[in-house]
Biopython code that builds the backbone (N, CA, C, O; Angstrom):
import numpy as np
from Bio.PDB.StructureBuilder import StructureBuilder

atoms = [
    (1, "MET", "N", (-59.389, 41.969, -63.958)),
    (1, "MET", "CA", (-59.210, 42.919, -62.975)),
    (1, "MET", "C", (-58.959, 41.952, -61.821)),
    (1, "MET", "O", (-58.007, 42.283, -61.114)),
    (2, "SER", "N", (-59.550, 40.910, -61.491)),
    (2, "SER", "CA", (-59.227, 40.051, -60.210)),
    (2, "SER", "C", (-57.741, 39.509, -60.408)),
    (2, "SER", "O", (-57.105, 39.364, -59.364)),
    (3, "ALA", "N", (-57.232, 39.256, -61.358)),
    (3, "ALA", "CA", (-55.909, 38.836, -61.596)),
    (3, "ALA", "C", (-55.008, 39.825, -61.130)),
    (3, "ALA", "O", (-53.989, 39.505, -60.518)),
    (4, "ASP", "N", (-55.330, 41.094, -61.391)),
    (4, "ASP", "CA", (-54.488, 42.192, -60.937)),
    (4, "ASP", "C", (-54.608, 42.450, -59.340)),
    (4, "ASP", "O", (-53.663, 42.781, -58.624)),
    (5, "GLU", "N", (-55.838, 42.253, -58.945)),
    (5, "GLU", "CA", (-55.966, 42.486, -57.487)),
    (5, "GLU", "C", (-55.469, 41.202, -56.860)),
    (5, "GLU", "O", (-55.081, 41.358, -55.702)),
    (6, "LEU", "N", (-55.396, 40.168, -57.262)),
    (6, "LEU", "CA", (-54.685, 39.043, -56.648)),
    (6, "LEU", "C", (-53.164, 39.092, -56.612)),
    (6, "LEU", "O", (-52.502, 38.659, -55.668)),
    (7, "ALA", "N", (-52.619, 39.691, -57.788)),
    (7, "ALA", "CA", (-51.219, 39.978, -57.800)),
    (7, "ALA", "C", (-50.869, 41.057, -56.805)),
    (7, "ALA", "O", (-49.829, 40.964, -56.154)),
    (8, "ALA", "N", (-51.692, 42.077, -56.659)),
    (8, "ALA", "CA", (-51.375, 43.139, -55.712)),
    (8, "ALA", "C", (-51.491, 42.737, -54.159)),
    (8, "ALA", "O", (-50.801, 43.249, -53.277)),
    (9, "LEU", "N", (-52.378, 41.835, -53.974)),
    (9, "LEU", "CA", (-52.546, 41.281, -52.463)),
    (9, "LEU", "C", (-51.302, 40.447, -52.281)),
    (9, "LEU", "O", (-50.631, 40.594, -51.259)),
    (10, "LYS", "N", (-50.907, 39.462, -53.340)),
    (10, "LYS", "CA", (-49.705, 38.756, -53.290)),
    (10, "LYS", "C", (-48.511, 39.537, -52.836)),
    (10, "LYS", "O", (-47.770, 39.192, -51.916)),
    (11, "ALA", "N", (-48.392, 40.603, -53.550)),
    (11, "ALA", "CA", (-47.273, 41.589, -53.309)),
    (11, "ALA", "C", (-47.237, 42.176, -51.862)),
    (11, "ALA", "O", (-46.164, 42.555, -51.393)),
    (12, "ARG", "N", (-48.335, 42.251, -51.190)),
    (12, "ARG", "CA", (-48.516, 42.797, -49.775)),
    (12, "ARG", "C", (-48.773, 41.824, -48.698)),
    (12, "ARG", "O", (-48.960, 42.131, -47.521)),
    (13, "TRP", "N", (-48.767, 40.354, -49.293)),
    (13, "TRP", "CA", (-49.112, 39.414, -48.245)),
    (13, "TRP", "C", (-48.113, 39.344, -47.155)),
    (13, "TRP", "O", (-48.517, 39.081, -46.022)),
    (14, "ASN", "N", (-46.946, 39.535, -47.355)),
    (14, "ASN", "CA", (-46.108, 39.540, -46.195)),
    (14, "ASN", "C", (-46.331, 40.565, -45.307)),
    (14, "ASN", "O", (-46.224, 40.301, -44.110)),
    (15, "ASP", "N", (-46.662, 41.845, -45.697)),
    (15, "ASP", "CA", (-47.118, 42.872, -44.816)),
    (15, "ASP", "C", (-48.445, 42.445, -44.045)),
    (15, "ASP", "O", (-48.554, 42.671, -42.840)),
    (16, "VAL", "N", (-49.415, 41.840, -44.755)),
    (16, "VAL", "CA", (-50.703, 41.491, -44.025)),
    (16, "VAL", "C", (-50.172, 40.298, -43.011)),
    (16, "VAL", "O", (-50.791, 40.245, -41.948)),
    (17, "LEU", "N", (-49.256, 39.464, -43.166)),
    (17, "LEU", "CA", (-49.025, 38.556, -42.161)),
    (17, "LEU", "C", (-48.109, 39.074, -41.030)),
    (17, "LEU", "O", (-48.216, 38.683, -39.868)),
    (18, "PHE", "N", (-47.168, 40.013, -41.465)),
    (18, "PHE", "CA", (-46.731, 40.824, -40.147)),
    (18, "PHE", "C", (-47.697, 41.497, -39.385)),
    (18, "PHE", "O", (-47.686, 41.297, -38.171)),
    (19, "TYR", "N", (-48.591, 42.311, -39.900)),
    (19, "TYR", "CA", (-49.682, 42.961, -39.194)),
    (19, "TYR", "C", (-50.491, 41.686, -38.430)),
    (19, "TYR", "O", (-50.536, 41.728, -37.201)),
    (20, "LEU", "N", (-51.077, 40.652, -39.074)),
    (20, "LEU", "CA", (-51.739, 39.543, -38.404)),
    (20, "LEU", "C", (-50.906, 39.083, -37.200)),
    (20, "LEU", "O", (-51.455, 39.011, -36.101)),
    (21, "GLU", "N", (-49.740, 38.799, -37.333)),
    (21, "GLU", "CA", (-48.885, 38.465, -36.145)),
    (21, "GLU", "C", (-48.959, 39.457, -34.945)),
    (21, "GLU", "O", (-48.986, 39.176, -33.747)),
    (22, "SER", "N", (-48.982, 40.492, -35.450)),
    (22, "SER", "CA", (-48.881, 41.681, -34.315)),
    (22, "SER", "C", (-50.224, 41.521, -33.526)),
    (22, "SER", "O", (-50.291, 41.691, -32.308)),
    (23, "GLN", "N", (-51.262, 41.188, -34.295)),
    (23, "GLN", "CA", (-52.646, 41.164, -33.638)),
    (23, "GLN", "C", (-53.083, 39.936, -32.967)),
    (23, "GLN", "O", (-53.807, 39.918, -31.971)),
    (24, "SER", "N", (-52.534, 38.760, -33.655)),
    (24, "SER", "CA", (-53.051, 37.445, -33.172)),
    (24, "SER", "C", (-52.015, 36.496, -33.660)),
    (24, "SER", "O", (-51.944, 36.197, -34.852)),
    (25, "ARG", "N", (-51.106, 35.956, -32.640)),
    (25, "ARG", "CA", (-50.172, 35.196, -33.055)),
    (25, "ARG", "C", (-50.728, 33.709, -33.344)),
    (25, "ARG", "O", (-50.038, 32.905, -33.971)),
    (26, "VAL", "N", (-52.053, 33.374, -32.839)),
    (26, "VAL", "CA", (-52.561, 32.131, -33.188)),
    (26, "VAL", "C", (-53.082, 32.117, -34.560)),
    (26, "VAL", "O", (-52.861, 31.170, -35.314)),
    (27, "ALA", "N", (-53.760, 33.135, -34.898)),
    (27, "ALA", "CA", (-54.262, 33.461, -36.223)),
    (27, "ALA", "C", (-53.188, 33.408, -37.320)),
    (27, "ALA", "O", (-53.388, 32.842, -38.395)),
    (28, "TRP", "N", (-51.883, 34.105, -36.956)),
    (28, "TRP", "CA", (-50.765, 34.161, -37.753)),
    (28, "TRP", "C", (-50.188, 32.624, -38.036)),
    (28, "TRP", "O", (-49.717, 32.289, -39.123)),
    (29, "LEU", "N", (-50.294, 31.802, -36.956)),
    (29, "LEU", "CA", (-49.928, 30.249, -37.074)),
    (29, "LEU", "C", (-50.711, 29.524, -37.999)),
    (29, "LEU", "O", (-50.279, 28.726, -38.830)),
    (30, "LEU", "N", (-51.895, 29.848, -37.807)),
    (30, "LEU", "CA", (-52.918, 29.146, -38.690)),
    (30, "LEU", "C", (-52.765, 29.603, -40.353)),
    (30, "LEU", "O", (-52.791, 28.760, -41.250)),
    (31, "TYR", "N", (-52.640, 30.740, -40.548)),
    (31, "TYR", "CA", (-52.462, 31.389, -42.021)),
    (31, "TYR", "C", (-51.168, 31.475, -42.526)),
    (31, "TYR", "O", (-51.062, 31.601, -43.746)),
    (32, "PHE", "N", (-50.075, 31.431, -41.782)),
    (32, "PHE", "CA", (-48.854, 31.934, -42.470)),
    (32, "PHE", "C", (-48.426, 31.015, -43.597)),
    (32, "PHE", "O", (-47.553, 31.446, -44.351)),
    (33, "ASP", "N", (-48.857, 29.966, -43.783)),
    (33, "ASP", "CA", (-48.604, 29.006, -45.156)),
    (33, "ASP", "C", (-49.561, 29.005, -45.961)),
    (33, "ASP", "O", (-49.501, 28.165, -46.858)),
    (34, "ALA", "N", (-50.635, 29.839, -45.924)),
    (34, "ALA", "CA", (-51.763, 29.696, -46.855)),
    (34, "ALA", "C", (-51.214, 30.376, -48.188)),
    (34, "ALA", "O", (-50.400, 31.297, -48.257)),
    (35, "ARG", "N", (-51.855, 29.705, -49.234)),
    (35, "ARG", "CA", (-51.577, 29.935, -50.568)),
    (35, "ARG", "C", (-52.854, 30.781, -51.285)),
    (35, "ARG", "O", (-53.985, 30.300, -51.363)),
    (36, "LEU", "N", (-52.539, 31.931, -51.723)),
    (36, "LEU", "CA", (-53.661, 32.672, -52.340)),
    (36, "LEU", "C", (-54.017, 32.184, -53.764)),
    (36, "LEU", "O", (-53.263, 32.283, -54.732)),
    (37, "VAL", "N", (-55.120, 31.704, -53.774)),
    (37, "VAL", "CA", (-55.564, 30.860, -54.943)),
    (37, "VAL", "C", (-56.315, 31.993, -56.053)),
    (37, "VAL", "O", (-55.997, 32.076, -57.239)),
    (38, "SER", "N", (-57.220, 32.709, -55.476)),
    (38, "SER", "CA", (-58.024, 33.721, -56.232)),
    (38, "SER", "C", (-58.542, 34.866, -55.484)),
    (38, "SER", "O", (-58.725, 34.816, -54.268)),
    (39, "LEU", "N", (-58.755, 35.789, -56.128)),
    (39, "LEU", "CA", (-59.457, 36.948, -55.393)),
    (39, "LEU", "C", (-60.586, 37.490, -56.604)),
    (39, "LEU", "O", (-60.245, 38.246, -57.514)),
    (40, "GLU", "N", (-61.753, 37.044, -56.463)),
    (40, "GLU", "CA", (-62.811, 37.330, -57.125)),
    (40, "GLU", "C", (-64.158, 37.825, -56.670)),
    (40, "GLU", "O", (-64.848, 37.008, -56.062)),
    (41, "ASP", "N", (-64.609, 38.951, -56.854)),
    (41, "ASP", "CA", (-65.799, 39.669, -56.532)),
    (41, "ASP", "C", (-65.703, 39.704, -54.873)),
    (41, "ASP", "O", (-66.610, 39.351, -54.118)),
    (42, "ASP", "N", (-64.356, 40.225, -54.463)),
    (42, "ASP", "CA", (-64.215, 40.536, -53.209)),
    (42, "ASP", "C", (-64.198, 39.214, -52.140)),
    (42, "ASP", "O", (-64.416, 39.300, -50.931)),
    (43, "VAL", "N", (-63.888, 37.987, -52.879)),
    (43, "VAL", "CA", (-63.998, 36.707, -52.174)),
    (43, "VAL", "C", (-62.421, 36.188, -52.423)),
    (43, "VAL", "O", (-62.011, 35.834, -53.528)),
    (44, "LEU", "N", (-61.634, 36.205, -51.240)),
    (44, "LEU", "CA", (-60.289, 35.564, -51.493)),
    (44, "LEU", "C", (-60.407, 34.019, -50.942)),
    (44, "LEU", "O", (-60.877, 33.624, -49.876)),
    (45, "THR", "N", (-59.864, 33.330, -51.953)),
    (45, "THR", "CA", (-59.730, 31.772, -51.930)),
    (45, "THR", "C", (-58.276, 31.515, -51.540)),
    (45, "THR", "O", (-57.307, 31.873, -52.210)),
    (46, "ILE", "N", (-58.234, 30.848, -50.369)),
    (46, "ILE", "CA", (-56.835, 30.332, -49.983)),
    (46, "ILE", "C", (-56.884, 28.697, -49.963)),
    (46, "ILE", "O", (-57.928, 28.045, -49.938)),
    (47, "ASP", "N", (-55.703, 28.214, -49.977)),
    (47, "ASP", "CA", (-55.523, 26.806, -49.672)),
    (47, "ASP", "C", (-54.155, 26.718, -48.917)),
    (47, "ASP", "O", (-53.439, 27.695, -48.696)),
    (48, "PHE", "N", (-53.900, 25.532, -48.577)),
    (48, "PHE", "CA", (-52.716, 25.492, -47.739)),
    (48, "PHE", "C", (-51.870, 24.158, -48.341)),
    (48, "PHE", "O", (-52.400, 23.203, -48.909)),
    (49, "SER", "N", (-50.685, 24.294, -48.126)),
    (49, "SER", "CA", (-49.649, 23.503, -48.630)),
    (49, "SER", "C", (-49.676, 21.910, -48.068)),
    (49, "SER", "O", (-49.282, 20.907, -48.662)),
    (50, "ASP", "N", (-50.138, 21.992, -47.027)),
    (50, "ASP", "CA", (-50.412, 20.669, -46.124)),
    (50, "ASP", "C", (-51.779, 20.643, -45.840)),
    (50, "ASP", "O", (-52.064, 21.023, -44.704)),
    (51, "PRO", "N", (-52.856, 20.242, -46.681)),
    (51, "PRO", "CA", (-54.367, 20.208, -46.251)),
    (51, "PRO", "C", (-54.525, 19.261, -45.250)),
    (51, "PRO", "O", (-55.517, 19.409, -44.536)),
    (52, "GLN", "N", (-53.717, 18.233, -45.002)),
    (52, "GLN", "CA", (-54.152, 17.482, -43.947)),
    (52, "GLN", "C", (-54.050, 18.245, -42.454)),
    (52, "GLN", "O", (-54.566, 17.788, -41.435)),
    (53, "ARG", "N", (-53.384, 19.333, -42.512)),
    (53, "ARG", "CA", (-53.155, 20.008, -41.266)),
    (53, "ARG", "C", (-54.516, 20.580, -40.712)),
    (53, "ARG", "O", (-54.701, 20.808, -39.516)),
    (54, "PHE", "N", (-55.383, 20.771, -41.638)),
    (54, "PHE", "CA", (-56.707, 21.337, -41.225)),
    (54, "PHE", "C", (-57.887, 20.207, -41.530)),
    (54, "PHE", "O", (-58.895, 20.423, -42.204)),
    (55, "ASP", "N", (-57.588, 19.141, -40.980)),
    (55, "ASP", "CA", (-58.488, 18.008, -41.133)),
    (55, "ASP", "C", (-59.963, 18.456, -40.492)),
    (55, "ASP", "O", (-60.167, 18.669, -39.297)),
    (56, "GLN", "N", (-60.842, 18.538, -41.460)),
    (56, "GLN", "CA", (-61.975, 19.063, -41.063)),
    (56, "GLN", "C", (-62.959, 18.057, -39.944)),
    (56, "GLN", "O", (-63.913, 18.512, -39.314)),
    (57, "SER", "N", (-62.558, 16.838, -39.881)),
    (57, "SER", "CA", (-63.084, 15.997, -38.828)),
    (57, "SER", "C", (-62.623, 16.159, -37.578)),
    (57, "SER", "O", (-63.229, 15.546, -36.699)),
    (58, "GLN", "N", (-61.639, 16.874, -37.246)),
    (58, "GLN", "CA", (-61.125, 17.424, -36.083)),
    (58, "GLN", "C", (-61.571, 18.619, -35.634)),
    (58, "GLN", "O", (-61.783, 19.496, -36.472)),
    (59, "THR", "N", (-61.781, 18.867, -34.336)),
    (59, "THR", "CA", (-62.142, 20.215, -33.768)),
    (59, "THR", "C", (-60.945, 21.239, -34.053)),
    (59, "THR", "O", (-60.034, 21.091, -33.239)),
    (60, "PHE", "N", (-60.765, 22.037, -34.809)),
    (60, "PHE", "CA", (-59.659, 22.817, -35.100)),
    (60, "PHE", "C", (-60.072, 24.205, -35.177)),
    (60, "PHE", "O", (-61.130, 24.463, -35.751)),
    (61, "PRO", "N", (-59.340, 25.168, -34.647)),
    (61, "PRO", "CA", (-59.781, 26.588, -34.627)),
    (61, "PRO", "C", (-59.952, 27.259, -35.944)),
    (61, "PRO", "O", (-60.595, 28.309, -35.950)),
    (62, "ILE", "N", (-59.487, 26.819, -37.015)),
    (62, "ILE", "CA", (-59.661, 27.307, -38.400)),
    (62, "ILE", "C", (-61.188, 27.134, -38.755)),
    (62, "ILE", "O", (-61.913, 27.966, -39.300)),
    (63, "SER", "N", (-61.480, 25.992, -38.367)),
    (63, "SER", "CA", (-63.120, 25.772, -38.924)),
    (63, "SER", "C", (-64.055, 25.957, -37.785)),
    (63, "SER", "O", (-65.267, 25.903, -37.996)),
    (64, "THR", "N", (-63.591, 26.169, -36.611)),
    (64, "THR", "CA", (-64.603, 26.457, -35.465)),
    (64, "THR", "C", (-64.593, 27.809, -34.876)),
    (64, "THR", "O", (-65.486, 28.156, -34.103)),
    (65, "ASP", "N", (-63.771, 28.464, -35.158)),
    (65, "ASP", "CA", (-63.444, 29.738, -34.315)),
    (65, "ASP", "C", (-63.255, 30.927, -35.302)),
    (65, "ASP", "O", (-62.118, 31.065, -35.753)),
    (66, "THR", "N", (-64.141, 31.733, -35.666)),
    (66, "THR", "CA", (-64.217, 32.846, -36.714)),
    (66, "THR", "C", (-63.233, 33.918, -36.258)),
    (66, "THR", "O", (-62.818, 34.749, -37.064)),
    (67, "ARG", "N", (-62.859, 33.915, -35.008)),
    (67, "ARG", "CA", (-61.981, 35.063, -34.528)),
    (67, "ARG", "C", (-60.652, 34.967, -35.295)),
    (67, "ARG", "O", (-60.054, 36.021, -35.510)),
    (68, "HIS", "N", (-60.177, 33.909, -35.690)),
    (68, "HIS", "CA", (-58.949, 33.664, -36.626)),
    (68, "HIS", "C", (-59.112, 34.247, -37.924)),
    (68, "HIS", "O", (-58.269, 34.983, -38.437)),
    (69, "SER", "N", (-60.277, 33.893, -38.494)),
    (69, "SER", "CA", (-60.478, 34.338, -39.951)),
    (69, "SER", "C", (-60.875, 35.804, -39.999)),
    (69, "SER", "O", (-60.645, 36.474, -41.006)),
    (70, "ASP", "N", (-61.423, 36.275, -39.003)),
    (70, "ASP", "CA", (-61.652, 37.696, -38.804)),
    (70, "ASP", "C", (-60.647, 38.478, -38.633)),
    (70, "ASP", "O", (-60.697, 39.580, -39.179)),
    (71, "ALA", "N", (-59.514, 38.129, -37.859)),
    (71, "ALA", "CA", (-58.406, 38.625, -37.739)),
    (71, "ALA", "C", (-57.547, 38.820, -39.028)),
    (71, "ALA", "O", (-56.904, 39.849, -39.234)),
    (72, "LEU", "N", (-57.587, 37.676, -39.944)),
    (72, "LEU", "CA", (-56.918, 37.769, -41.063)),
    (72, "LEU", "C", (-57.475, 38.734, -41.936)),
    (72, "LEU", "O", (-56.734, 39.465, -42.593)),
    (73, "LEU", "N", (-58.849, 38.818, -42.014)),
    (73, "LEU", "CA", (-59.604, 39.775, -43.042)),
    (73, "LEU", "C", (-59.388, 41.283, -42.452)),
    (73, "LEU", "O", (-59.343, 42.262, -43.196)),
    (74, "ALA", "N", (-59.267, 41.356, -41.115)),
    (74, "ALA", "CA", (-59.059, 42.667, -40.507)),
    (74, "ALA", "C", (-57.565, 43.116, -40.946)),
    (74, "ALA", "O", (-57.327, 44.299, -41.190)),
    (75, "ALA", "N", (-56.638, 42.178, -41.028)),
    (75, "ALA", "CA", (-55.362, 42.592, -41.274)),
    (75, "ALA", "C", (-55.296, 42.864, -42.776)),
    (75, "ALA", "O", (-54.528, 43.750, -43.152)),
    (76, "VAL", "N", (-56.074, 42.144, -43.733)),
    (76, "VAL", "CA", (-56.087, 42.419, -45.158)),
    (76, "VAL", "C", (-56.374, 43.768, -45.363)),
    (76, "VAL", "O", (-55.672, 44.484, -46.076)),
    (77, "THR", "N", (-57.664, 44.266, -44.600)),
    (77, "THR", "CA", (-58.123, 45.486, -44.618)),
    (77, "THR", "C", (-57.382, 46.805, -44.228)),
    (77, "THR", "O", (-57.466, 47.927, -44.727)),
    (78, "ALA", "N", (-56.583, 46.306, -43.120)),
    (78, "ALA", "CA", (-55.718, 47.391, -42.453)),
    (78, "ALA", "C", (-54.355, 47.772, -43.428)),
    (78, "ALA", "O", (-53.816, 48.878, -43.468)),
    (79, "ILE", "N", (-53.949, 46.562, -44.197)),
    (79, "ILE", "CA", (-52.853, 46.862, -44.909)),
    (79, "ILE", "C", (-53.125, 47.247, -46.429)),
    (79, "ILE", "O", (-52.300, 47.870, -47.097)),
    (80, "THR", "N", (-54.374, 46.815, -46.925)),
    (80, "THR", "CA", (-54.683, 47.153, -48.401)),
    (80, "THR", "C", (-55.793, 48.026, -48.582)),
    (80, "THR", "O", (-55.972, 48.539, -49.687)),
    (81, "GLY", "N", (-56.710, 48.302, -47.441)),
    (81, "GLY", "CA", (-57.779, 49.079, -47.574)),
    (81, "GLY", "C", (-58.990, 48.264, -48.040)),
    (81, "GLY", "O", (-60.109, 48.777, -47.998)),
    (82, "GLN", "N", (-58.829, 47.157, -48.430)),
    (82, "GLN", "CA", (-59.774, 46.272, -49.190)),
    (82, "GLN", "C", (-60.600, 45.625, -48.271)),
    (82, "GLN", "O", (-60.038, 45.104, -47.308)),
    (83, "VAL", "N", (-61.933, 45.537, -48.369)),
    (83, "VAL", "CA", (-62.885, 44.620, -47.441)),
    (83, "VAL", "C", (-63.137, 43.510, -48.279)),
    (83, "VAL", "O", (-63.605, 43.735, -49.396)),
    (84, "ILE", "N", (-62.869, 42.170, -47.871)),
    (84, "ILE", "CA", (-63.015, 41.040, -48.517)),
    (84, "ILE", "C", (-63.577, 40.017, -47.420)),
    (84, "ILE", "O", (-63.650, 40.211, -46.207)),
    (85, "THR", "N", (-63.979, 38.815, -48.186)),
    (85, "THR", "CA", (-64.494, 37.782, -47.268)),
    (85, "THR", "C", (-63.416, 36.614, -47.518)),
    (85, "THR", "O", (-62.432, 36.778, -48.239)),
    (86, "LEU", "N", (-63.642, 35.696, -46.998)),
    (86, "LEU", "CA", (-62.756, 34.477, -47.195)),
    (86, "LEU", "C", (-63.340, 33.157, -47.376)),
    (86, "LEU", "O", (-64.344, 32.793, -46.765)),
    (87, "ARG", "N", (-62.595, 32.312, -48.371)),
    (87, "ARG", "CA", (-63.239, 30.981, -48.845)),
    (87, "ARG", "C", (-61.809, 30.020, -48.556)),
    (87, "ARG", "O", (-60.711, 30.379, -48.983)),
    (88, "ILE", "N", (-61.972, 28.999, -47.922)),
    (88, "ILE", "CA", (-60.834, 28.081, -47.963)),
    (88, "ILE", "C", (-61.154, 26.933, -48.784)),
    (88, "ILE", "O", (-62.082, 26.167, -48.524)),
    (89, "ALA", "N", (-60.401, 26.824, -49.747)),
    (89, "ALA", "CA", (-60.455, 25.680, -50.776)),
    (89, "ALA", "C", (-60.063, 24.187, -50.058)),
    (89, "ALA", "O", (-60.056, 23.159, -50.735)),
]
sb = StructureBuilder()
sb.init_structure("model")
sb.init_model(0)
sb.init_chain("A")
sb.init_seg("    ")
for serial, (resi, resn, name, xyz) in enumerate(atoms, 1):
    if name == "N":
        sb.init_residue(resn, " ", resi, " ")
    sb.init_atom(name, np.array(xyz, "f"), 0.0, 1.0, " ", f" {name:<3s}", serial, name[0])
structure = sb.get_structure()
């Protein structure tokens, strides 16, 4: 079932991103190129095509400010109705 859920989320991902952009341009900039890796037990795992962009040794909003991940999760809920948590691979 998780493969089906992931496929369904991928099909709605542009809608999620449009909603996210309307709520938080900064969060949208952080997540617009995220790749959806898996969705299991309501945990969405994402990664990025350019992992150096989010170097954890730097102070960067994706790792230090939960407002942006909260905005993404709220966008997923608003578009799909599904409440999930986020994991960055």
